[in-house]
PyMOL CGO cylinders between C-alpha atoms (Angstrom):
from pymol import cmd
from pymol.cgo import CYLINDER

trace = [
    CYLINDER, 30.98, -56.77, -7.96, 27.72, -57.69, -6.29, 0.3, 1, 1, 1, 1, 1, 1,
    CYLINDER, 27.72, -57.69, -6.29, 27.10, -61.03, -8.14, 0.3, 1, 1, 1, 1, 1, 1,
    CYLINDER, 27.10, -61.03, -8.14, 29.90, -63.02, -9.86, 0.3, 1, 1, 1, 1, 1, 1,
    CYLINDER, 29.90, -63.02, -9.86, 29.54, -62.78, -13.73, 0.3, 1, 1, 1, 1, 1, 1,
    CYLINDER, 29.54, -62.78, -13.73, 29.60, -66.64, -14.14, 0.3, 1, 1, 1, 1, 1, 1,
    CYLINDER, 29.60, -66.64, -14.14, 26.72, -66.91, -11.65, 0.3, 1, 1, 1, 1, 1, 1,
    CYLINDER, 26.72, -66.91, -11.65, 24.70, -64.44, -13.46, 0.3, 1, 1, 1, 1, 1, 1,
    CYLINDER, 24.70, -64.44, -13.46, 25.34, -66.29, -16.70, 0.3, 1, 1, 1, 1, 1, 1,
    CYLINDER, 25.34, -66.29, -16.70, 24.42, -69.61, -15.07, 0.3, 1, 1, 1, 1, 1, 1,
    CYLINDER, 24.42, -69.61, -15.07, 21.20, -68.14, -13.84, 0.3, 1, 1, 1, 1, 1, 1,
    CYLINDER, 21.20, -68.14, -13.84, 20.07, -66.79, -17.19, 0.3, 1, 1, 1, 1, 1, 1,
    CYLINDER, 20.07, -66.79, -17.19, 21.53, -63.38, -17.14, 0.3, 1, 1, 1, 1, 1, 1,
    CYLINDER, 21.53, -63.38, -17.14, 22.02, -61.72, -20.51, 0.3, 1, 1, 1, 1, 1, 1,
    CYLINDER, 22.02, -61.72, -20.51, 24.43, -59.06, -21.68, 0.3, 1, 1, 1, 1, 1, 1,
    CYLINDER, 24.43, -59.06, -21.68, 23.18, -56.08, -23.46, 0.3, 1, 1, 1, 1, 1, 1,
    CYLINDER, 23.18, -56.08, -23.46, 25.02, -53.28, -25.38, 0.3, 1, 1, 1, 1, 1, 1,
    CYLINDER, 25.02, -53.28, -25.38, 24.12, -49.62, -24.76, 0.3, 1, 1, 1, 1, 1, 1,
    CYLINDER, 24.12, -49.62, -24.76, 25.50, -46.75, -26.76, 0.3, 1, 1, 1, 1, 1, 1,
    CYLINDER, 25.50, -46.75, -26.76, 26.62, -43.59, -25.20, 0.3, 1, 1, 1, 1, 1, 1,
    CYLINDER, 26.62, -43.59, -25.20, 23.45, -41.49, -24.15, 0.3, 1, 1, 1, 1, 1, 1,
    CYLINDER, 23.45, -41.49, -24.15, 21.10, -44.54, -24.42, 0.3, 1, 1, 1, 1, 1, 1,
    CYLINDER, 21.10, -44.54, -24.42, 18.58, -44.68, -21.64, 0.3, 1, 1, 1, 1, 1, 1,
    CYLINDER, 18.58, -44.68, -21.64, 18.64, -48.01, -19.67, 0.3, 1, 1, 1, 1, 1, 1,
    CYLINDER, 18.64, -48.01, -19.67, 15.51, -47.14, -17.76, 0.3, 1, 1, 1, 1, 1, 1,
    CYLINDER, 15.51, -47.14, -17.76, 13.51, -43.97, -17.16, 0.3, 1, 1, 1, 1, 1, 1,
    CYLINDER, 13.51, -43.97, -17.16, 12.32, -42.34, -13.97, 0.3, 1, 1, 1, 1, 1, 1,
    CYLINDER, 12.32, -42.34, -13.97, 8.92, -43.75, -12.91, 0.3, 1, 1, 1, 1, 1, 1,
    CYLINDER, 8.92, -43.75, -12.91, 9.32, -46.94, -14.86, 0.3, 1, 1, 1, 1, 1, 1,
    CYLINDER, 9.32, -46.94, -14.86, 8.55, -50.23, -13.14, 0.3, 1, 1, 1, 1, 1, 1,
    CYLINDER, 8.55, -50.23, -13.14, 11.80, -52.20, -12.26, 0.3, 1, 1, 1, 1, 1, 1,
    CYLINDER, 11.80, -52.20, -12.26, 11.99, -55.57, -14.00, 0.3, 1, 1, 1, 1, 1, 1,
    CYLINDER, 11.99, -55.57, -14.00, 15.79, -56.26, -14.09, 0.3, 1, 1, 1, 1, 1, 1,
    CYLINDER, 15.79, -56.26, -14.09, 18.85, -56.40, -12.02, 0.3, 1, 1, 1, 1, 1, 1,
    CYLINDER, 18.85, -56.40, -12.02, 21.70, -54.44, -13.69, 0.3, 1, 1, 1, 1, 1, 1,
    CYLINDER, 21.70, -54.44, -13.69, 25.42, -55.00, -13.22, 0.3, 1, 1, 1, 1, 1, 1,
    CYLINDER, 25.42, -55.00, -13.22, 28.05, -53.04, -15.45, 0.3, 1, 1, 1, 1, 1, 1,
    CYLINDER, 28.05, -53.04, -15.45, 30.51, -55.24, -17.46, 0.3, 1, 1, 1, 1, 1, 1,
    CYLINDER, 30.51, -55.24, -17.46, 32.08, -52.32, -19.24, 0.3, 1, 1, 1, 1, 1, 1,
    CYLINDER, 32.08, -52.32, -19.24, 31.42, -48.56, -19.55, 0.3, 1, 1, 1, 1, 1, 1,
    CYLINDER, 31.42, -48.56, -19.55, 29.84, -46.16, -17.10, 0.3, 1, 1, 1, 1, 1, 1,
    CYLINDER, 29.84, -46.16, -17.10, 26.18, -45.37, -16.13, 0.3, 1, 1, 1, 1, 1, 1,
    CYLINDER, 26.18, -45.37, -16.13, 24.75, -42.48, -14.36, 0.3, 1, 1, 1, 1, 1, 1,
    CYLINDER, 24.75, -42.48, -14.36, 21.50, -41.99, -12.67, 0.3, 1, 1, 1, 1, 1, 1,
    CYLINDER, 21.50, -41.99, -12.67, 19.94, -38.64, -12.62, 0.3, 1, 1, 1, 1, 1, 1,
    CYLINDER, 19.94, -38.64, -12.62, 16.85, -36.46, -12.02, 0.3, 1, 1, 1, 1, 1, 1,
    CYLINDER, 16.85, -36.46, -12.02, 15.86, -33.49, -14.13, 0.3, 1, 1, 1, 1, 1, 1,
    CYLINDER, 15.86, -33.49, -14.13, 14.05, -30.50, -12.76, 0.3, 1, 1, 1, 1, 1, 1,
    CYLINDER, 14.05, -30.50, -12.76, 11.06, -28.88, -14.62, 0.3, 1, 1, 1, 1, 1, 1,
    CYLINDER, 11.06, -28.88, -14.62, 13.58, -26.21, -15.63, 0.3, 1, 1, 1, 1, 1, 1,
    CYLINDER, 13.58, -26.21, -15.63, 15.83, -28.80, -17.17, 0.3, 1, 1, 1, 1, 1, 1,
    CYLINDER, 15.83, -28.80, -17.17, 18.62, -28.75, -14.57, 0.3, 1, 1, 1, 1, 1, 1,
    CYLINDER, 18.62, -28.75, -14.57, 20.03, -32.16, -13.97, 0.3, 1, 1, 1, 1, 1, 1,
    CYLINDER, 20.03, -32.16, -13.97, 21.14, -33.47, -10.63, 0.3, 1, 1, 1, 1, 1, 1,
    CYLINDER, 21.14, -33.47, -10.63, 23.31, -36.71, -10.73, 0.3, 1, 1, 1, 1, 1, 1,
    CYLINDER, 23.31, -36.71, -10.73, 22.31, -39.21, -8.12, 0.3, 1, 1, 1, 1, 1, 1,
    CYLINDER, 22.31, -39.21, -8.12, 25.27, -41.64, -8.82, 0.3, 1, 1, 1, 1, 1, 1,
    CYLINDER, 25.27, -41.64, -8.82, 27.80, -42.73, -11.45, 0.3, 1, 1, 1, 1, 1, 1,
    CYLINDER, 27.80, -42.73, -11.45, 28.60, -46.40, -11.81, 0.3, 1, 1, 1, 1, 1, 1,
    CYLINDER, 28.60, -46.40, -11.81, 31.59, -48.18, -13.14, 0.3, 1, 1, 1, 1, 1, 1,
    CYLINDER, 31.59, -48.18, -13.14, 32.48, -51.79, -14.25, 0.3, 1, 1, 1, 1, 1, 1,
    CYLINDER, 32.48, -51.79, -14.25, 31.53, -54.17, -11.53, 0.3, 1, 1, 1, 1, 1, 1,
    CYLINDER, 31.53, -54.17, -11.53, 28.94, -51.90, -10.00, 0.3, 1, 1, 1, 1, 1, 1,
    CYLINDER, 28.94, -51.90, -10.00, 25.25, -52.66, -9.81, 0.3, 1, 1, 1, 1, 1, 1,
    CYLINDER, 25.25, -52.66, -9.81, 22.63, -50.06, -9.71, 0.3, 1, 1, 1, 1, 1, 1,
    CYLINDER, 22.63, -50.06, -9.71, 18.76, -49.55, -9.38, 0.3, 1, 1, 1, 1, 1, 1,
    CYLINDER, 18.76, -49.55, -9.38, 18.42, -52.08, -6.64, 0.3, 1, 1, 1, 1, 1, 1,
    CYLINDER, 18.42, -52.08, -6.64, 16.37, -50.05, -4.02, 0.3, 1, 1, 1, 1, 1, 1,
    CYLINDER, 16.37, -50.05, -4.02, 13.44, -49.65, -6.47, 0.3, 1, 1, 1, 1, 1, 1,
    CYLINDER, 13.44, -49.65, -6.47, 13.84, -53.44, -7.39, 0.3, 1, 1, 1, 1, 1, 1,
    CYLINDER, 13.84, -53.44, -7.39, 13.77, -54.58, -3.83, 0.3, 1, 1, 1, 1, 1, 1,
    CYLINDER, 13.77, -54.58, -3.83, 10.84, -52.68, -2.74, 0.3, 1, 1, 1, 1, 1, 1,
    CYLINDER, 10.84, -52.68, -2.74, 9.10, -53.09, -6.17, 0.3, 1, 1, 1, 1, 1, 1,
    CYLINDER, 9.10, -53.09, -6.17, 8.45, -49.24, -6.60, 0.3, 1, 1, 1, 1, 1, 1,
    CYLINDER, 8.45, -49.24, -6.60, 8.98, -47.14, -9.76, 0.3, 1, 1, 1, 1, 1, 1,
    CYLINDER, 8.98, -47.14, -9.76, 12.56, -45.98, -10.38, 0.3, 1, 1, 1, 1, 1, 1,
    CYLINDER, 12.56, -45.98, -10.38, 13.23, -42.50, -8.72, 0.3, 1, 1, 1, 1, 1, 1,
    CYLINDER, 13.23, -42.50, -8.72, 15.75, -41.61, -11.41, 0.3, 1, 1, 1, 1, 1, 1,
    CYLINDER, 15.75, -41.61, -11.41, 16.73, -42.17, -14.92, 0.3, 1, 1, 1, 1, 1, 1,
    CYLINDER, 16.73, -42.17, -14.92, 19.76, -44.40, -15.84, 0.3, 1, 1, 1, 1, 1, 1,
    CYLINDER, 19.76, -44.40, -15.84, 21.90, -43.34, -18.93, 0.3, 1, 1, 1, 1, 1, 1,
    CYLINDER, 21.90, -43.34, -18.93, 24.94, -44.91, -20.36, 0.3, 1, 1, 1, 1, 1, 1,
    CYLINDER, 24.94, -44.91, -20.36, 27.67, -42.21, -20.23, 0.3, 1, 1, 1, 1, 1, 1,
    CYLINDER, 27.67, -42.21, -20.23, 29.73, -44.08, -22.71, 0.3, 1, 1, 1, 1, 1, 1,
    CYLINDER, 29.73, -44.08, -22.71, 29.28, -47.25, -24.82, 0.3, 1, 1, 1, 1, 1, 1,
    CYLINDER, 29.28, -47.25, -24.82, 28.55, -49.84, -22.19, 0.3, 1, 1, 1, 1, 1, 1,
    CYLINDER, 28.55, -49.84, -22.19, 27.83, -53.62, -21.76, 0.3, 1, 1, 1, 1, 1, 1,
    CYLINDER, 27.83, -53.62, -21.76, 25.39, -54.30, -18.90, 0.3, 1, 1, 1, 1, 1, 1,
    CYLINDER, 25.39, -54.30, -18.90, 24.53, -57.79, -17.61, 0.3, 1, 1, 1, 1, 1, 1,
    CYLINDER, 24.53, -57.79, -17.61, 20.89, -58.05, -16.95, 0.3, 1, 1, 1, 1, 1, 1,
    CYLINDER, 20.89, -58.05, -16.95, 18.97, -60.60, -14.79, 0.3, 1, 1, 1, 1, 1, 1,
    CYLINDER, 18.97, -60.60, -14.79, 15.08, -60.63, -14.39, 0.3, 1, 1, 1, 1, 1, 1,
    CYLINDER, 15.08, -60.63, -14.39, 13.95, -59.61, -11.11, 0.3, 1, 1, 1, 1, 1, 1,
    CYLINDER, 13.95, -59.61, -11.11, 12.32, -62.85, -10.13, 0.3, 1, 1, 1, 1, 1, 1,
    CYLINDER, 12.32, -62.85, -10.13, 15.60, -64.70, -10.73, 0.3, 1, 1, 1, 1, 1, 1,
    CYLINDER, 15.60, -64.70, -10.73, 17.46, -61.89, -8.77, 0.3, 1, 1, 1, 1, 1, 1,
    CYLINDER, 17.46, -61.89, -8.77, 15.22, -62.65, -5.71, 0.3, 1, 1, 1, 1, 1, 1,
    CYLINDER, 15.22, -62.65, -5.71, 15.88, -66.40, -6.12, 0.3, 1, 1, 1, 1, 1, 1,
    CYLINDER, 15.88, -66.40, -6.12, 19.67, -65.85, -6.13, 0.3, 1, 1, 1, 1, 1, 1,
    CYLINDER, 19.67, -65.85, -6.13, 19.36, -63.72, -3.01, 0.3, 1, 1, 1, 1, 1, 1,
    CYLINDER, 19.36, -63.72, -3.01, 17.51, -66.70, -1.29, 0.3, 1, 1, 1, 1, 1, 1,
    CYLINDER, 17.51, -66.70, -1.29, 19.93, -69.31, -2.60, 0.3, 1, 1, 1, 1, 1, 1,
    CYLINDER, 19.93, -69.31, -2.60, 23.09, -67.39, -1.74, 0.3, 1, 1, 1, 1, 1, 1,
    CYLINDER, 23.09, -67.39, -1.74, 22.98, -65.68, 1.60, 0.3, 1, 1, 1, 1, 1, 1,
    CYLINDER, 22.98, -65.68, 1.60, 26.47, -64.25, 1.11, 0.3, 1, 1, 1, 1, 1, 1,
    CYLINDER, 26.47, -64.25, 1.11, 25.18, -62.22, -1.90, 0.3, 1, 1, 1, 1, 1, 1,
    CYLINDER, 25.18, -62.22, -1.90, 22.30, -61.00, 0.35, 0.3, 1, 1, 1, 1, 1, 1,
    CYLINDER, 22.30, -61.00, 0.35, 24.85, -59.97, 2.93, 0.3, 1, 1, 1, 1, 1, 1,
    CYLINDER, 24.85, -59.97, 2.93, 26.97, -58.14, 0.16, 0.3, 1, 1, 1, 1, 1, 1,
    CYLINDER, 26.97, -58.14, 0.16, 23.73, -56.41, -1.00, 0.3, 1, 1, 1, 1, 1, 1,
    CYLINDER, 23.73, -56.41, -1.00, 22.89, -55.26, 2.54, 0.3, 1, 1, 1, 1, 1, 1,
    CYLINDER, 22.89, -55.26, 2.54, 26.39, -53.91, 3.02, 0.3, 1, 1, 1, 1, 1, 1,
    CYLINDER, 26.39, -53.91, 3.02, 26.22, -52.21, -0.42, 0.3, 1, 1, 1, 1, 1, 1,
    CYLINDER, 26.22, -52.21, -0.42, 22.88, -50.56, 0.45, 0.3, 1, 1, 1, 1, 1, 1,
    CYLINDER, 22.88, -50.56, 0.45, 24.27, -49.37, 3.82, 0.3, 1, 1, 1, 1, 1, 1,
    CYLINDER, 24.27, -49.37, 3.82, 27.28, -47.75, 2.18, 0.3, 1, 1, 1, 1, 1, 1,
    CYLINDER, 27.28, -47.75, 2.18, 25.05, -45.99, -0.28, 0.3, 1, 1, 1, 1, 1, 1,
    CYLINDER, 25.05, -45.99, -0.28, 22.65, -44.69, 2.42, 0.3, 1, 1, 1, 1, 1, 1,
    CYLINDER, 22.65, -44.69, 2.42, 25.68, -43.51, 4.37, 0.3, 1, 1, 1, 1, 1, 1,
    CYLINDER, 25.68, -43.51, 4.37, 27.20, -41.66, 1.45, 0.3, 1, 1, 1, 1, 1, 1,
    CYLINDER, 27.20, -41.66, 1.45, 23.80, -40.02, 0.49, 0.3, 1, 1, 1, 1, 1, 1,
    CYLINDER, 23.80, -40.02, 0.49, 23.58, -38.83, 4.14, 0.3, 1, 1, 1, 1, 1, 1,
    CYLINDER, 23.58, -38.83, 4.14, 27.05, -37.36, 3.87, 0.3, 1, 1, 1, 1, 1, 1,
    CYLINDER, 27.05, -37.36, 3.87, 26.36, -35.74, 0.49, 0.3, 1, 1, 1, 1, 1, 1,
    CYLINDER, 26.36, -35.74, 0.49, 22.99, -34.39, 1.62, 0.3, 1, 1, 1, 1, 1, 1,
    CYLINDER, 22.99, -34.39, 1.62, 24.78, -32.73, 4.63, 0.3, 1, 1, 1, 1, 1, 1,
    CYLINDER, 24.78, -32.73, 4.63, 27.25, -30.98, 2.39, 0.3, 1, 1, 1, 1, 1, 1,
    CYLINDER, 27.25, -30.98, 2.39, 24.45, -29.91, -0.09, 0.3, 1, 1, 1, 1, 1, 1,
    CYLINDER, 24.45, -29.91, -0.09, 22.73, -28.19, 2.81, 0.3, 1, 1, 1, 1, 1, 1,
    CYLINDER, 22.73, -28.19, 2.81, 25.97, -26.33, 3.35, 0.3, 1, 1, 1, 1, 1, 1,
    CYLINDER, 25.97, -26.33, 3.35, 25.85, -23.30, 1.01, 0.3, 1, 1, 1, 1, 1, 1,
    CYLINDER, 25.85, -23.30, 1.01, 29.65, -22.98, 0.42, 0.3, 1, 1, 1, 1, 1, 1,
    CYLINDER, 29.65, -22.98, 0.42, 30.57, -24.52, -2.91, 0.3, 1, 1, 1, 1, 1, 1,
    CYLINDER, 30.57, -24.52, -2.91, 34.08, -25.25, -1.65, 0.3, 1, 1, 1, 1, 1, 1,
    CYLINDER, 34.08, -25.25, -1.65, 32.62, -27.38, 1.19, 0.3, 1, 1, 1, 1, 1, 1,
    CYLINDER, 32.62, -27.38, 1.19, 30.44, -29.29, -1.25, 0.3, 1, 1, 1, 1, 1, 1,
    CYLINDER, 30.44, -29.29, -1.25, 33.26, -29.94, -3.56, 0.3, 1, 1, 1, 1, 1, 1,
    CYLINDER, 33.26, -29.94, -3.56, 35.77, -30.96, -0.87, 0.3, 1, 1, 1, 1, 1, 1,
    CYLINDER, 35.77, -30.96, -0.87, 33.25, -33.36, 0.69, 0.3, 1, 1, 1, 1, 1, 1,
    CYLINDER, 33.25, -33.36, 0.69, 32.44, -34.92, -2.71, 0.3, 1, 1, 1, 1, 1, 1,
    CYLINDER, 32.44, -34.92, -2.71, 36.17, -35.31, -3.39, 0.3, 1, 1, 1, 1, 1, 1,
    CYLINDER, 36.17, -35.31, -3.39, 37.03, -36.78, -0.06, 0.3, 1, 1, 1, 1, 1, 1,
    CYLINDER, 37.03, -36.78, -0.06, 34.03, -39.27, -0.32, 0.3, 1, 1, 1, 1, 1, 1,
    CYLINDER, 34.03, -39.27, -0.32, 35.27, -40.24, -3.79, 0.3, 1, 1, 1, 1, 1, 1,
    CYLINDER, 35.27, -40.24, -3.79, 38.88, -40.80, -2.42, 0.3, 1, 1, 1, 1, 1, 1,
    CYLINDER, 38.88, -40.80, -2.42, 37.76, -42.84, 0.49, 0.3, 1, 1, 1, 1, 1, 1,
    CYLINDER, 37.76, -42.84, 0.49, 36.11, -45.28, -1.82, 0.3, 1, 1, 1, 1, 1, 1,
    CYLINDER, 36.11, -45.28, -1.82, 39.42, -46.05, -3.54, 0.3, 1, 1, 1, 1, 1, 1,
    CYLINDER, 39.42, -46.05, -3.54, 42.79, -47.49, -2.78, 0.3, 1, 1, 1, 1, 1, 1,
    CYLINDER, 42.79, -47.49, -2.78, 44.57, -44.07, -3.27, 0.3, 1, 1, 1, 1, 1, 1,
    CYLINDER, 44.57, -44.07, -3.27, 44.25, -42.83, 0.41, 0.3, 1, 1, 1, 1, 1, 1,
    CYLINDER, 44.25, -42.83, 0.41, 47.72, -41.59, 0.75, 0.3, 1, 1, 1, 1, 1, 1,
    CYLINDER, 47.72, -41.59, 0.75, 48.37, -40.34, -2.86, 0.3, 1, 1, 1, 1, 1, 1,
    CYLINDER, 48.37, -40.34, -2.86, 46.84, -37.90, -5.23, 0.3, 1, 1, 1, 1, 1, 1,
    CYLINDER, 46.84, -37.90, -5.23, 43.69, -39.31, -6.90, 0.3, 1, 1, 1, 1, 1, 1,
    CYLINDER, 43.69, -39.31, -6.90, 43.09, -38.45, -10.59, 0.3, 1, 1, 1, 1, 1, 1,
    CYLINDER, 43.09, -38.45, -10.59, 39.26, -37.38, -10.42, 0.3, 1, 1, 1, 1, 1, 1,
    CYLINDER, 39.26, -37.38, -10.42, 37.58, -39.26, -13.39, 0.3, 1, 1, 1, 1, 1, 1,
    CYLINDER, 37.58, -39.26, -13.39, 34.87, -36.64, -13.73, 0.3, 1, 1, 1, 1, 1, 1,
    CYLINDER, 34.87, -36.64, -13.73, 34.41, -33.61, -15.91, 0.3, 1, 1, 1, 1, 1, 1,
    CYLINDER, 34.41, -33.61, -15.91, 33.66, -30.15, -14.33, 0.3, 1, 1, 1, 1, 1, 1,
    CYLINDER, 33.66, -30.15, -14.33, 30.04, -30.62, -15.58, 0.3, 1, 1, 1, 1, 1, 1,
    CYLINDER, 30.04, -30.62, -15.58, 29.81, -34.01, -13.92, 0.3, 1, 1, 1, 1, 1, 1,
    CYLINDER, 29.81, -34.01, -13.92, 31.04, -32.57, -10.71, 0.3, 1, 1, 1, 1, 1, 1,
    CYLINDER, 31.04, -32.57, -10.71, 28.46, -29.78, -10.96, 0.3, 1, 1, 1, 1, 1, 1,
    CYLINDER, 28.46, -29.78, -10.96, 25.58, -32.40, -11.53, 0.3, 1, 1, 1, 1, 1, 1,
    CYLINDER, 25.58, -32.40, -11.53, 26.87, -34.48, -8.54, 0.3, 1, 1, 1, 1, 1, 1,
    CYLINDER, 26.87, -34.48, -8.54, 27.10, -31.60, -6.11, 0.3, 1, 1, 1, 1, 1, 1,
    CYLINDER, 27.10, -31.60, -6.11, 24.13, -29.43, -7.16, 0.3, 1, 1, 1, 1, 1, 1,
    CYLINDER, 24.13, -29.43, -7.16, 26.30, -26.51, -8.30, 0.3, 1, 1, 1, 1, 1, 1,
    CYLINDER, 26.30, -26.51, -8.30, 26.61, -24.63, -11.55, 0.3, 1, 1, 1, 1, 1, 1,
    CYLINDER, 26.61, -24.63, -11.55, 29.40, -25.66, -13.74, 0.3, 1, 1, 1, 1, 1, 1,
    CYLINDER, 29.40, -25.66, -13.74, 30.68, -22.07, -13.67, 0.3, 1, 1, 1, 1, 1, 1,
    CYLINDER, 30.68, -22.07, -13.67, 30.76, -22.13, -9.92, 0.3, 1, 1, 1, 1, 1, 1,
    CYLINDER, 30.76, -22.13, -9.92, 32.71, -25.51, -9.88, 0.3, 1, 1, 1, 1, 1, 1,
    CYLINDER, 32.71, -25.51, -9.88, 35.29, -24.14, -12.32, 0.3, 1, 1, 1, 1, 1, 1,
    CYLINDER, 35.29, -24.14, -12.32, 35.79, -20.97, -10.38, 0.3, 1, 1, 1, 1, 1, 1,
    CYLINDER, 35.79, -20.97, -10.38, 35.84, -22.73, -6.87, 0.3, 1, 1, 1, 1, 1, 1,
    CYLINDER, 35.84, -22.73, -6.87, 38.41, -25.39, -8.25, 0.3, 1, 1, 1, 1, 1, 1,
    CYLINDER, 38.41, -25.39, -8.25, 40.61, -22.62, -9.41, 0.3, 1, 1, 1, 1, 1, 1,
    CYLINDER, 40.61, -22.62, -9.41, 40.56, -21.04, -5.93, 0.3, 1, 1, 1, 1, 1, 1,
    CYLINDER, 40.56, -21.04, -5.93, 41.16, -24.40, -4.30, 0.3, 1, 1, 1, 1, 1, 1,
    CYLINDER, 41.16, -24.40, -4.30, 44.20, -25.01, -6.62, 0.3, 1, 1, 1, 1, 1, 1,
    CYLINDER, 44.20, -25.01, -6.62, 45.62, -21.65, -5.57, 0.3, 1, 1, 1, 1, 1, 1,
    CYLINDER, 45.62, -21.65, -5.57, 45.35, -22.72, -2.02, 0.3, 1, 1, 1, 1, 1, 1,
    CYLINDER, 45.35, -22.72, -2.02, 46.91, -26.25, -2.71, 0.3, 1, 1, 1, 1, 1, 1,
    CYLINDER, 46.91, -26.25, -2.71, 43.76, -27.99, -1.78, 0.3, 1, 1, 1, 1, 1, 1,
    CYLINDER, 43.76, -27.99, -1.78, 43.65, -29.81, -5.27, 0.3, 1, 1, 1, 1, 1, 1,
    CYLINDER, 43.65, -29.81, -5.27, 46.01, -29.91, -8.13, 0.3, 1, 1, 1, 1, 1, 1,
    CYLINDER, 46.01, -29.91, -8.13, 45.13, -29.08, -11.70, 0.3, 1, 1, 1, 1, 1, 1,
    CYLINDER, 45.13, -29.08, -11.70, 47.60, -30.42, -14.23, 0.3, 1, 1, 1, 1, 1, 1,
    CYLINDER, 47.60, -30.42, -14.23, 46.91, -30.15, -18.08, 0.3, 1, 1, 1, 1, 1, 1,
    CYLINDER, 46.91, -30.15, -18.08, 43.34, -29.56, -17.18, 0.3, 1, 1, 1, 1, 1, 1,
    CYLINDER, 43.34, -29.56, -17.18, 43.11, -32.75, -15.16, 0.3, 1, 1, 1, 1, 1, 1,
    CYLINDER, 43.11, -32.75, -15.16, 41.97, -32.57, -11.43, 0.3, 1, 1, 1, 1, 1, 1,
    CYLINDER, 41.97, -32.57, -11.43, 43.75, -34.32, -8.77, 0.3, 1, 1, 1, 1, 1, 1,
    CYLINDER, 43.75, -34.32, -8.77, 42.87, -34.63, -5.04, 0.3, 1, 1, 1, 1, 1, 1,
]
cmd.load_cgo(trace, "trace")
């Protein structure tokens, strides 16, 4: 969690409920709020002119999102959508900037968070350049696992095959076929349609 919930409330943050598939903000909108998830999940994505979606990121309780556009005061480069019913804490951007000045440790945490996201984007970009679907999926799964506490045990992957496709830039059919091959080679496990890595 970037900013303590009590601190957000103290500084006038408000909680807002979003239903599944509600848009929180749209691509090219001007950023006006800092967002942090209390419950639910949010995805940020782009849509091509042909209608193909590419998921930039999926965020869970405790995560914040949309900060780069807010920090540099540029339009959002992607759309944010609630993946399930969610409660999001929102803080006006002016207040967010004041918190960063008043609490240097929060500024340090934000800097570290931005560095991790840039690093992960570089890793995922490198795997997208690689044409082999298996390499893209392995890199995605390894990156996901490295961000959890499950380093030495199997991790239940909390994404559907469609979500994995959107996150890796692959077609869902390719993801399904590739995961089946990977399961045959014992690189992943599929138990009752659930994916483990």
